[in-house]
N, C-alpha and C positions, 0 to 999 in steps of 0.2 A: 342459212339462206331463209331467214324469216321473212313473212309477208304480214301485212296488216290490212284489215277491211274496215272501211266506214260505212254504215248503212243508215240512210235517212229515209223515214217513211213520213210522206206529206199527205195532204188531203186528196192529191190527184196522182202523184207519181211517187214511186219508191226508187231511191237512187242508191247505187253501191259503187265504191271506189276501192280498188286493190292497189296498195303501194308495196312494191317489191324492195328487195335488199339494196338496189342500186337507186333507189328513190323515184324510178319510173312508175307511172300510174296508168291503170286501165279502168274504164268506167262502164256502167250498165244502167239502163234506165227501163222500168216497166210500170204499168199501171198498178196503183195500190188496190189491195184487195180488203175492203173494209169489214166484211164479215169475219175474216181471220187475216190480220196484217201478216202473219208469219208465211202465208202463202206466197204473197208478193216478195217478202224478204228472200226466201228460199230461191224463187225464180231469179231475182236480181243477182244474188250471190252466186248461184250456179253459172250464170251468164258471165260474170266478171271473173270468175276463177278460170274459165277457159280450160287450157290444159295443165294449169298449176296444180300441184298436189295439194289437196286439202289439208293434209297434215303439216304443211309448211306454215300455215296461218297461225300466228302466235298471239294475235291480238284482233278482237273484234270490238269496234266502238259503234254504239247505237244511239241515235236520236229518235224519238218517238213523240207522236202527238196523242199517245193512249190516254195519258192523264187528262190532257185538255179535253179530249173528246168525251172522256167519261163524265166530266162535269158539265160540258155544253149539252150533251144528249141525255143527261140524267140516267147514265148506264152503270153508276156504281153500285155498291151494295147498300142495303138499308142500314142506317146508323141511328143508334140511340145516344143521346147526350146527357151526361151527368155532371151536375155543377153544385155549387154551394147553396145551401137553403136561402131561398129568397130571390134567386137570380135565374130561374129556369126560363122566364120569358124573354131574356135578352136576345136569344136566337130567333124565336118566332117573330118578335117586334122588328128586328133588324134595322138596316139603314137603307133608305131608298131615295134615289134622286130621279126626278122626271126629266128626261132628256129626249132630244129629237122630237118625233111626233107625239110622244107621250104627254108632252106639255099641254097639248090642247085637248086631251081626251077626258071628257067629263065623266066617263065611266071607267077610269083608270083603276085597274087592279094590280097591286104590287106583285112581283114574282114571288112563287112559293119559296119559303125559307129552306135552307140546306137540310134542317131536320124538322119534321113535323111536330107541331106543339105537343101531340099526345106521346111522342117519343122522347120528350125532354123531362128529366128527373132531377130531384134535389135530394142532397144528403145533409144532414146537420153537421157543421164543422165551421171553423173560422180561423184563418190566419191573417195577421196584419202585414203591411208593406215591408216591414222589417224581419218578417219570418217569425215573429212570436205567435204562439198558439193561444188564441182567445177563446176557443171552444173546441174541445177534443173531438176527434172523428167518432160519430156514432156507428160502429161496425155492424150492429144488428140491423140499422137502417139500410146499409150497403147491401147486405145479404137479401133483404126483401126486395130492394130495386133490381138487383141481379136476377133473381127468380122471376120477377115480372117481365124483365127484358127476354130472358130465355123462353118464357111461356109464350110470348109474342112471336118467337122465331126470329128475332133480330140477331144478326151474327156478328156485329161490330159495334164497339161502344167507343165514344170519344169522351175523355174525362178532362175537364178544365175547371180548376177551383180558384177562388179568388186569391191572389197573391202566391200562387204555387211556385212562381219563379224564385220567390225569396225563401220558401221552405217546401220542398217537394214530398215530404214524408206522408202526407195524407193522400196524395195522389198515388204514390207508389203502394200503399196499403190498399187502396181501392182496387189498383190493378191486380194485386194478389187475389183479392176476394173474387172480383169479377172474372178473373182468368180461369177459375175453376167452373164457371157457368157459361161463358160466352167464348167463341173461338179467338175473336180478335179484340184486343182492348189497347187503345192508343191514348197516352196522357201527354198534356201539353207541356209538362216539364222536361220531357224527353224530346218532343218535336221541335219545340221553339220557345224556351223559357224567357219570354220578354214581357214587359209591362203592357197594359191595355188588354183587358180581358176579352172584349169582343173580337178584336182581331186575332188574338191568341186562340180563342175558341174556334173560330171559323177555319183557321189554319189547321188545327188539330181535327176537326170535323172532316176536311177535305182530305187529310192523310188517311183517316179511317175509311172514308168513302171510296177512295181509289186504290188504297194499299192492297187489298185482297185481289182486286183485278190485275194490278201491275205484277203482283207476285205470281199469279197464275199464268200471265202472259209471258213473263221472262222464264219460268220453267218450261213452258211449251216452246219457246224459242230455243232455248239451249238444247232441248231434245231434238228438235228438227234440224239444228245446225250439226248436231253429232251424227245424225243419220246420213248426212252428205260428206261426213269425214272431218268436220271442223270441231275439235275438241278444246280450242283455245277458250280462255275465259272471256265472258261477255261483259263489257263495260258500258255504262249509260251515262250520257251526258246530262249535267243539271242545268238549271236555268241560268246559273252564273258563269257558265262557260267551262266549268271542271267536269272531271269524269269520275264516276264512282263504280264500284262493283255492282253486279246484278243483284247480290244479296242486300247490299246497302240501299240500292235504288228501290227494292221492294219494301224496305222497312220505312223509307223517307220518300215515298212515291210523290208527295206534294212538291218536292224540290225539282221534279222533272216536267212541270207544267210548261215551261218555255224552253224545252230541250232542243227542238229543231232549229228555232230562230237564233238561239245562242250559237249553235254551230256555224251558222252563216256569217255571223259577226266575227267569229274567230278567222274564218277564211279572209274577210275583208282586212282584218288587222294583220294577216300574215303577208299582205302585198308589200309591207314595208313604209308605207306613207304614214306620216306622223298624224295628220289631221284629216279624218276620212268621215264621210257619211255612207255607211253601207246601205245599199238599196237591194233587197232580195225580193223578187216577185216570182212566185211559183205559180201553181195551177189554181189555187184557192184564195191566198192572201198575198199582200205585199207588206214587208217589214222594213223599218228604217231605224238606224241607231247611230249616234254620234261617237266617234273615236277620237280622243284628244291625247297627244303625245304617245300614240301607239296603244293606249289603254281605253277599253270600252267603258262608257258610264254604267254604273251599278246602282240599282234602286233596292231598297229592303222591304218594300211593300208594293203589291200590285193587286189588281182585281180581275178575276176571270169570270167570263160569261156575261159581262155587262153590255148594255147597249150604248152605242155612241161613245165608247170609252177609249177608242184608239188603242185596243190591246191592254187595258189596264191603267190608262191615265186618270180616269175621272172617278173620284170617290162618290160612293152611293149607288154605283152601278156594278152588279155582279157581286161576287163574293171575295172579300179581302183576304189575301194570303201574304204572310210576313215571313218571307224567305228571300235570300238575296237572288237578285235576277238582273240579267243585262237590260239596261233600260231602253226598251223598244216601244216604237209606236207602230201599231198594226191596223191595216184596213182590209175589208173584204173586197179587194181587187186584185184578182189573179187572172190567169189565162182562161179559167173555167167560169169566171164570173158571169152570171146571166144578165143580158141586156133586155130591157123591157119598156113598155110604154105605160105609164101610170094612168089612172082614171081621168086625170087633168090634161092628159096629152102630152106630158113631158117625158123625155127619154131618161131612163135611169139605168145604172150599171151596178150590179151587185146589191147588197153583200152576198146574196145567195148564190151558191156555186153549183155547176152541174157535176163537179167532182169527177171521179173515174167511172162512174156508173149512174147514168149513161154517158156522161161527159159531154163535150161540145157537140154540135150536130155534125161537124166535119169528121168526127171519129167513126161515124157509121155504126154506132152501137145502140142506135134507137133514140138518141137525143134529138129533139125538134126545136129546142130553144136556142136563140143565137147567143153567143158568148164572145168574150174579147178575142179568143183564139180564132173563132169564125171571121170576126171582123178583120184580124190581121191577115188571115188567108185571102179574104176578098180584096184587101188593099195591096196583096202581092208581097208583103213582107215575108210570109212563110212559103217555103217550097213544099207543095204537097207530097213529094216523092222523098224528101230527105228529113222529114220530121222524125225526131228520136233516132238519129242516125240511120234513117231509112227503114227501120223496123215497124214503123207505124204509119202507113200511107194515109193521107188525108183526102177527103172529098171536097173539091171546091164547089161542085154542083150543089151538095147538100148545105154548104155553108151560105152560098148565094140564095138558096131557096129559103133558109131560115131567116136571113137578114131581109129578104124582100118581103116575106109574108108576115113577119112579127114586128118589124121596124119600119122599113122604107114605106110600105103600103100605108100603114096607119098614119105616118108622118107626112106623107105627100112629098117625098124626096126620092132621089135615085138611090140604088143600093150601095154605090160607092160613097155618097154623101152621109148615108146612115152608118156605114162601117167606120168612116173617118170620125163621125161624132162619138161613136162608141170608144174609139181609141183615145180621142181627146177627153172625154169624161173620165175614163180609167186614169189618164195622166193626172187630171185634177184632183182625183181622189187620192192618188199616191202623193201628190205634192202636199196634200193637207197633212199626211203623216210626217213629211219632211218639215213642214212648218211647225208641227208640235214639238219636235225634238231640237229645233234650232231657233227660229224667230221668237216663239213663245217663251223661250228661256234666255233671251237676250243674246243669242249667238248669230252672227253674220255668216250664213251659209256660203257666201261667195268666197270665202277664203279657204274653202274645203275642196278635197278632191272626192268625187263620187266614185264608189266602187260598186260596180253593177253585177249581179249574178242571179242565179235561178234560171229556170227554163225560159221565162218570158222577160225577165229584167232588161237584158241587153236591147231588146226591141224598143223599150219605152225610155230608156235612162236618159238619152241625150235631150228628149223633150222635156223630162221632168227637171233635169239639171238646168237647163235654159230658163225655166221659171224663176230660179234663184240666182241667177247670174253666175252659176257654177260653170267654169269654162272648160274643165278637164274631167273626163269620165274614163275610168280604168275598168277594163273587162278582162279579168285574169283568165288563164287557162283553166280548162275544166269548169268554166263558169256556170254551165247548165246543171252541174252537181256540186255546186259551191258548198252547200251545207254538209254533205257527205265527205267532201275533202276537208272542210274545216274540222271534222270530228278527229282527224288524225293528228291535229295540231293541239288538242286538249291534253292536260296533265291530269293525272289522279289528284283529286283534291276534294275536301269537305270543309264545311263551315260549322262553327259553334258560337253560340251567343248566350249571354247571361245579363238580366237587367239587376243591377245591384247599386245600392246607394251607401256611401261612406264605406267602400270595400277596400281591401289592399289589392292595388292593380296587379303586383307581381304574382300573388297567390291565385287571383282569379285567371289571369292569362295562363299560368302554368297549368291550372286544372283544365281549363278549356282545350289547350293544346294538346294535353295528354289524352283527353277523351276523343278528340278529332283524330289524333294519330291511331288510336285503337280502331276506329272506324275504318282507317285505311290499312289495318294490319301492319303498321310500321311503328317506329319510335321517333321522337323528335330530333334525335341525334343521329338517325340513320343516313348514310350517304344520299344525297339528292333530294333530301326533305328540307323544305323551308316553312317558316311560320310567319305570316303577315298578321299584324295586330292593328286593330283600329278600336275607337271609342265613340259612343253616343253622348253628345254634349248639347246643353241648352243654356240659355241665360236663366239664371235663378228666378223662379216665379213664372217662367213660361212653361207650356204644356208639351210642346213638341220639340224634337231634338234633330240634330244633323250628325251625320257620321263623318269623322275625320281620321287621317292616319295617326297612329300613336307615336308619341315620343316620350321619353322619361322627363324632359324639361317641362314643368308646368307652364312657364311663360311661353315657350315655343308652341306648346299644345293650345294654349289660349289664342295665340296669334293664328295658328291654323284654322281654329273655329271661327274667328271673326272674319277671316279671308273667305271661308266657305260661306258663312252667313250673307256676306256682301255679295257673293257670286249668285247665290240662290234668291235672295230678296231685294237686292239692289239698295240696301240700307246699311250704312256703316255705323253699327250700333255698339256701345260700350256698356260694360257692367259686369258684375260677378257671374261666374259660370259655375256649372256643376256637371259631373259625369253620371249619367244614369245607366250606361250599359257598356258592356265589353264584347268584342268580337275577335274571333281568330279564323284564319283559313290556312289550313296545313295543306301543303302540296308536295307531292311526289313527282319529280320530273319523269316522264315517260321516255323509254328509249325509243328514238325514231332516226331515220336516215334523212339526209338532206333531200329535198324535193327536187327532182330533175325536171327542167322544162319540157313541155310537150314535144315529142320527136316530130320533125318535119313530116307533113303528109306527102302524098303523091304529088309530082309536079303538076302545074296547071296546064291545061291544053295550050299548045303554041298556036300562034297565027291569029289570035284574037286581037281586036283593036284595044289600044290602051286609053281610048277617050274616057274622061272622068278621072284619070290619075293626075297626081300633082307632084312636079318635081322629080329629081333623079331618084332612083332606087324603088320606082313604082312596080308593084307587081302586075300580074296579068289576070283579068277576070276568066274564069272558066266557062261562063256563058252570060247571057243578059236575060232579064225579064221585066215585065211592065209592072210598075209600083206606083202607088198613088202619093203624091206630095203636093199640098195646096200651093206651095211656093212656085211649082212648075205648071200650075193650072190644072192639075189632075194627074192622070196616068201618064208615066214617061218610062222609056227604056233606060234601066240602070244596070251597071256592071255588077255581077255576083262573084264574090272572091271566097276561096277558102282561107282560114286564118294563116296557114303556113304559106300561102301564095300572096299574101297581101301587099307587102312593101309599104307604099304610102298612097292614100286615095282621097280625093275631095268628094264630098257628098253632092248629089244623092247617090248612095251605093249601099250594097248588102253585103255582109260577111257571115259565112255560114260555118258553124261548128257541127260536130256530130250530134250534140245535144242542146244547142241553142242557136240563136240568130241575132246578129247585130245590125241594127239599122243606123245608117249614117245619114242624116238629114241634110239638106241644102245648108250651107253656111258652117258645116263641121268637116273636119278632116279626120282620117284614121291612119294610124301607122302601127307597125308591128315593132314591139319591144323585144330586147334580147331574151327577156323572161318569157316570151310567147304571150304576153299580155297585149291586148289591142288598146291604144291610147287614143280616145277621142278628144279633139280640141276644137272648140268654137272659135270662130274668128271675132276679132274685136268689133263690137257693135258701133 
């Protein structure tokens, strides 16, 4: 009678989901605790366990923003950087792009590099792109560098030598020497052995920067879970939607930077629709991703910590990281995003968030700035008494006071108008993220289904979808804890890559697969283990490459590359091609039980009018409340349903879950599917 727990730590809420042997799930939601995230995790896990014996839990899967926050907030460890003689300035020089308001700043200062110039060191050695040693490693110089690093009190070192992907022997020897002097040594040939020294160096630096933090955090989490009786192994989701052991996550912490958002995309893919735009709006950010033929898009490079980068889209902003990640666009628009009036008198929303401390004004925890959640409460979309399953009552008075004082007064409008403007600006911001992953890539979003989840997503989904002609929105069961539920859909997996020219593909793939299997503690021929192969290809003479699924047929491989090139660039180009890299993903299918739809809730109160419902099979609202819709001229009494009691209804209406709220605008209908998903459909325009 085994149970599995998924735990997602977000910027505002920590969500936990418990899946039993019969597939039924229970959920819990509490505020995140930023000083020590394990406090919030233990609170959520204890709540979701209820009367379940903790020893019955056989699997814990965790998504965390720890690595991301460590980079954004500069809370990692101090790192020294060691490279080939003559190249120590590459990191301090960096690559920067002026974006947003920085374009017009005459006194623009580029952001600080990931490693200070004085902590960058060189050692005499040189290897060419084919792995041939041009200059032997000067080991005495390595000892001197190590002694200087230790004298400075630096505890972590990132080593990235020129062309070490082709011959890692010098890096490995440096690691042996420095390992006797410094606690943590990370080398690029183990982290991500790809060509392009700058990106490989920053990826290695980020791994050294957050690795010790992640290792300490996971040790603390394992200990605290054991204290409440859970001794099951802890697994961590990586950025590409796979799951790895806590030990491997500590060694490859850089692969967990997009951990939480990846889990949400898996939840969207699990709905079974082939072509989906996932829309995940939590308390701090909103994320979107395209899923085609049931598979999320994957990128092999993104940027973390950049300004105006939509979560990693724009080169030259933030720190480049070369690891596989689900291709997301992310904006600072969540329930906790602060609304403010800028010096020019324009209303702005985000990207700064009130987080969980002090949180939105309506939380009553000391926050005084209006947020998207405050606006939604003023508009009547949220019920003050049922937020977070009734465990966290909201104060409408505090929300109205914040909106009136900080927004409506300065703008010279009513509180309702100001709140609706905040709602619409948040929708526009999230729409820009959808635009990035669809229209900017030549994809017509109108042919997709939007799957909405997150605590705030279902309140905004219909309005965002309508901007792109998307006429169907699916809000799955447990939508408010979608990322935590998605964690239980992930399989144990890990990736390996190697840049190599003129190599034997069979030998390279076999070596990479064996190494990845060792990471998982399995063998490639074990039951339930699969190996996915792909290659990085380019037209001969070009600098950049594209990743395509592998086939042993050269003609078919070239055809796949040409098709991918046309899809990405819109150009049907021909010419000789070359393979520059090889990738494998080894996956061990996790044991899981089929998910059971959410059990029906208590029956809706009888005797209430069914006005607002459409067609046969309509449910009964449990009550009514006033909500703001511009199509109706302002506030109007609308029916409020529970998910289980929905049936079919025409908007305007509101559907409440224990952990989320669905807003059905005028012109939309909502019905309950057999899977307990709520399907929103817009009438033909």
